N, C-alpha and C positions, 0 to 999 in steps of 0.2 A: 341573810345574816343582818341583824340589827346593828346600830352604831355602837352600842355598849359591848356587844360580842366582838366587834372589830377592834375596839380599844383594848379589850382584855387580850385578844390574840396578839396584837402588836406589842403590848406591854410584856407578855410572856417572852417574846423574842428579845426585848430590851433587857429583861431581867438577867438573862445569861451574860450580857455585856457588863451590867452593873456588878454582878457577883464575881466576875473575873477581875474587876478593879480593886475590890476590897472584900476581905473575909467577913463573915457574919460576926465573929468574935471581935475583930477590929472595929466594926461598925457599932457593936454594943459598947465597947470601951469608949469610943468617941461620944456616944450618947450619954453614958453615965458620968463622964468627966466634963460634960458641957456645963457652963455656968448660966445658960439661958433659963429664964423663968418659964416654968411650965404653966400654961393656961388651958383650962378645960373648955373645949368647944361645947361639950354637952351642957356644962354649967352655965355658959354664956347664953344658951338658948332655952334653958329650963325655967326661966322666970315666967311669971304669970303674964298673960297678954301676948301681944305681937312681938316677935323677935325678927331682927333684920340681919342678914348676912351680906357683907360687902365682898365682892369677888374680884380677883385679879386673874386675867388670862390674856395671852397675846393673840389667841385664835380660838375658834370653836368649830366643831364639826358642821354645824348648821349655818354659821355666818362666814366662815373662812377667817382670813387674817383681820385683826381688829386694829385700827389705827390708834396709836397711843397719843393722847392730847395733853397728858399731864405727867409730870415726873413721878416715879414710884413713891418716893418719900413724901411728896406733897399729898399724894392720894392716901397714903397710910395715915398721915396727920389728919386729913379730912375724915377718913373712916373712923379713926379713934374717937371722934366726938359725935359720930352719928349712927354707928352700927353696933350690934351686940357681939358680932364675931366676924373674922376675916378669913376667907378661903382663897388660897393662892394655888392655882392649878399649875403643876410642874411637869405634867406628862408631855413628852417631847414630840410625838408624832401628830397628835390631833389638836393640842393646845399650845404648841411651840414653846413650852416651858423648859426650864433647866434647874 
């Protein structure tokens, strides 16, 4: 089994926990009532030429735990001036996100 298969298998187990905490209808209501500005990841990368994705993660399947040397908000500020899109990995088991 490859690492992606393992991540999907583990996420399917976690999905049961997540669904037990909040209904799909309640999740939709929260999303629709959010005042967050929606930003298209696709549009950020669809420009002509090279596009750069800045990534946040606490761990990776290949590297293990990653030592954080910068505060999250400082990194976001830095990324906002130097990358086209930001990816924040929130998967719990393999990337230690939340």
